[in-house]
C-alpha positions as CSV (number, residue, x, y, z in Angstrom):
1,X,-159.9,-105.1,-150.3
2,X,-161.7,-102.8,-153.1
3,X,-160.3,-102.7,-156.6
4,X,-159.9,-99.5,-158.1
5,X,-161.1,-99.0,-161.5
6,X,-160.4,-96.5,-163.8
7,X,-162.8,-95.6,-166.2
8,X,-162.1,-94.5,-169.7
9,X,-163.9,-92.5,-171.8
10,X,-164.0,-92.8,-175.4
11,X,-164.0,-89.7,-177.6
12,X,-167.2,-90.2,-179.0
13,X,-168.8,-90.3,-175.5
14,X,-167.0,-87.1,-174.5
15,X,-168.1,-85.5,-177.5
16,X,-171.6,-86.7,-177.1
17,X,-171.6,-85.6,-173.2
18,X,-170.1,-82.0,-174.6
19,X,-172.9,-81.7,-177.0
20,X,-175.5,-82.2,-174.7
21,X,-174.1,-79.2,-172.6
22,X,-175.5,-75.5,-173.2
23,X,-172.3,-74.5,-175.3
24,X,-172.4,-73.0,-178.3
25,X,-169.2,-72.7,-180.5
26,X,-169.0,-69.0,-182.3
27,X,-168.7,-68.6,-185.8
28,X,-165.0,-67.8,-185.3
29,X,-164.2,-71.2,-183.3
30,X,-166.2,-72.8,-186.1
31,X,-163.7,-71.2,-189.0
32,X,-160.8,-71.6,-186.8
33,X,-161.6,-75.5,-186.7
34,X,-162.7,-75.8,-190.6
35,X,-159.4,-74.1,-191.7
36,X,-157.1,-76.4,-189.1
37,X,-154.2,-78.4,-191.2
38,X,-156.5,-76.9,-194.5
39,X,-153.0,-76.5,-196.3
40,X,-151.5,-79.7,-195.1
41,X,-154.3,-81.5,-196.5
42,X,-154.4,-79.8,-199.8
43,X,-150.6,-80.5,-200.0
44,X,-151.2,-84.2,-199.7
45,X,-153.8,-84.5,-202.1
46,X,-151.5,-82.7,-204.8
47,X,-149.0,-85.2,-204.2
48,X,-151.6,-87.9,-204.4
49,X,-152.9,-86.5,-207.6
50,X,-149.3,-86.5,-209.1
51,X,-149.1,-89.9,-208.4
52,X,-152.3,-90.9,-209.6
53,X,-153.2,-88.9,-212.4
54,X,-151.2,-87.9,-216.0
55,X,-152.2,-84.5,-216.5
56,X,-154.4,-81.8,-214.7
57,X,-156.6,-83.1,-211.5
58,X,-158.9,-81.7,-209.5
59,X,-158.7,-81.4,-205.7
60,X,-162.0,-81.5,-203.8
61,X,-162.9,-80.3,-200.3
62,X,-166.4,-81.6,-198.9
63,X,-167.2,-80.1,-195.7
64,X,-169.7,-82.3,-193.5
65,X,-171.6,-81.8,-190.2
66,X,-171.9,-85.3,-188.2
67,X,-174.7,-86.1,-187.9
68,X,-174.6,-87.7,-184.2
69,X,-172.5,-84.1,-183.1
70,X,-173.7,-81.1,-184.0
71,X,-170.8,-79.0,-183.0
72,X,-168.5,-81.5,-185.1
73,X,-167.7,-80.1,-188.6
74,X,-165.0,-81.8,-191.0
75,X,-163.2,-81.4,-194.2
76,X,-162.6,-84.1,-196.4
77,X,-160.1,-84.0,-199.1
78,X,-159.8,-86.0,-202.0
79,X,-158.0,-85.3,-205.6
80,X,-159.9,-86.9,-208.9
81,X,-159.2,-86.8,-212.4
82,X,-162.7,-85.1,-213.7
83,X,-164.3,-82.0,-212.5
84,X,-166.9,-82.8,-210.1
85,X,-170.8,-81.6,-210.4
86,X,-170.7,-78.4,-208.4
87,X,-172.6,-78.8,-205.2
88,X,-173.2,-77.3,-201.5
89,X,-170.8,-77.5,-199.1
90,X,-168.1,-78.0,-201.7
91,X,-164.9,-76.4,-202.5
92,X,-163.1,-77.2,-205.8
93,X,-159.6,-76.6,-207.1
94,X,-157.7,-77.4,-210.4
95,X,-154.4,-78.5,-210.5
96,X,-152.7,-77.6,-213.6
97,X,-149.5,-80.1,-213.5
98,X,-147.8,-78.1,-216.5
99,X,-147.5,-74.6,-214.2
100,X,-147.4,-76.6,-210.9
101,X,-150.4,-74.3,-209.8
102,X,-153.5,-74.6,-207.9
103,X,-156.6,-72.2,-209.1
104,X,-159.6,-72.1,-207.0
105,X,-162.6,-72.7,-209.4
106,X,-165.5,-72.3,-206.7
107,X,-166.7,-72.5,-203.3
108,X,-170.3,-73.3,-202.1
109,X,-171.6,-73.0,-198.7
110,X,-174.3,-74.7,-197.3
111,X,-177.8,-75.1,-199.1
112,X,-179.4,-72.9,-196.2
113,X,-176.5,-70.5,-196.7
114,X,-176.6,-70.3,-200.4
115,X,-180.4,-69.6,-200.3
116,X,-179.7,-66.9,-198.2
117,X,-177.1,-65.5,-200.0
118,X,-179.2,-65.4,-203.1
119,X,-182.3,-64.0,-201.2
120,X,-180.1,-61.2,-200.1
121,X,-177.9,-60.6,-202.6
122,X,-178.2,-56.8,-202.5
123,X,-177.5,-56.8,-198.7
124,X,-174.2,-58.9,-198.5
125,X,-171.2,-57.3,-197.1
126,X,-168.4,-56.2,-199.8
127,X,-166.1,-58.9,-197.9
128,X,-168.4,-61.8,-198.8
129,X,-169.2,-60.4,-203.0
130,X,-166.9,-63.3,-204.0
131,X,-168.6,-66.1,-202.4
132,X,-171.8,-64.3,-203.4
133,X,-170.6,-64.6,-207.3
134,X,-170.0,-68.3,-206.7
135,X,-173.2,-68.7,-205.5
136,X,-175.0,-67.0,-207.9
137,X,-173.1,-68.9,-210.5
138,X,-174.0,-72.0,-208.7
139,X,-177.7,-71.2,-209.1
140,X,-178.0,-70.1,-212.3
141,X,-175.8,-73.3,-214.0
142,X,-172.8,-71.2,-214.8
143,X,-170.7,-73.4,-212.5
144,X,-172.4,-76.3,-214.1
145,X,-171.7,-75.6,-217.8
146,X,-168.2,-74.9,-216.2
147,X,-167.5,-78.5,-214.8
148,X,-168.8,-80.0,-218.4
149,X,-166.5,-77.9,-220.2
150,X,-164.0,-78.9,-218.2
151,X,-164.4,-82.5,-218.9
152,X,-165.1,-82.2,-222.2
153,X,-168.9,-83.1,-222.1
154,X,-171.3,-81.2,-224.4
155,X,-173.2,-78.5,-222.5
156,X,-176.6,-80.0,-223.5
157,X,-176.4,-83.9,-223.0
158,X,-174.0,-86.4,-221.1
159,X,-172.0,-87.2,-224.2
160,X,-168.5,-86.6,-224.7
161,X,-167.2,-83.5,-227.2
162,X,-165.0,-85.5,-229.5
């Protein structure tokens, strides 16, 4: 009598098998997945920031592609007391404790998308002009200067203002 064996497939193995198929995710599928549970994670970061920091703080969302799974894009959420240095695949909010308001500071897409936006700035549709503004501010150093100012740093050196 033969034993019946059930083969369990891990999530990683299933994802790799799916990635090898000739299916491409549409831009809308990627957008919907990236925004899934976004507000819930932002809320968790705000709660964590309230507990961890006495004053204003920053909520950072880093978007990363999984190296072994080309169709998997993940957002990583965390809070911090200092304003981060602007970088591609990065969204930063500032939370003002006194007014309990969350203010978007910037959204910077992938490096490739940033270069495309910069190189084709005059061709960008009107609904993407705000994103174009962030990209151009990233390239010309405006966002870097803003981060330094918010951290109380001198613009031309790593020293802190007194």
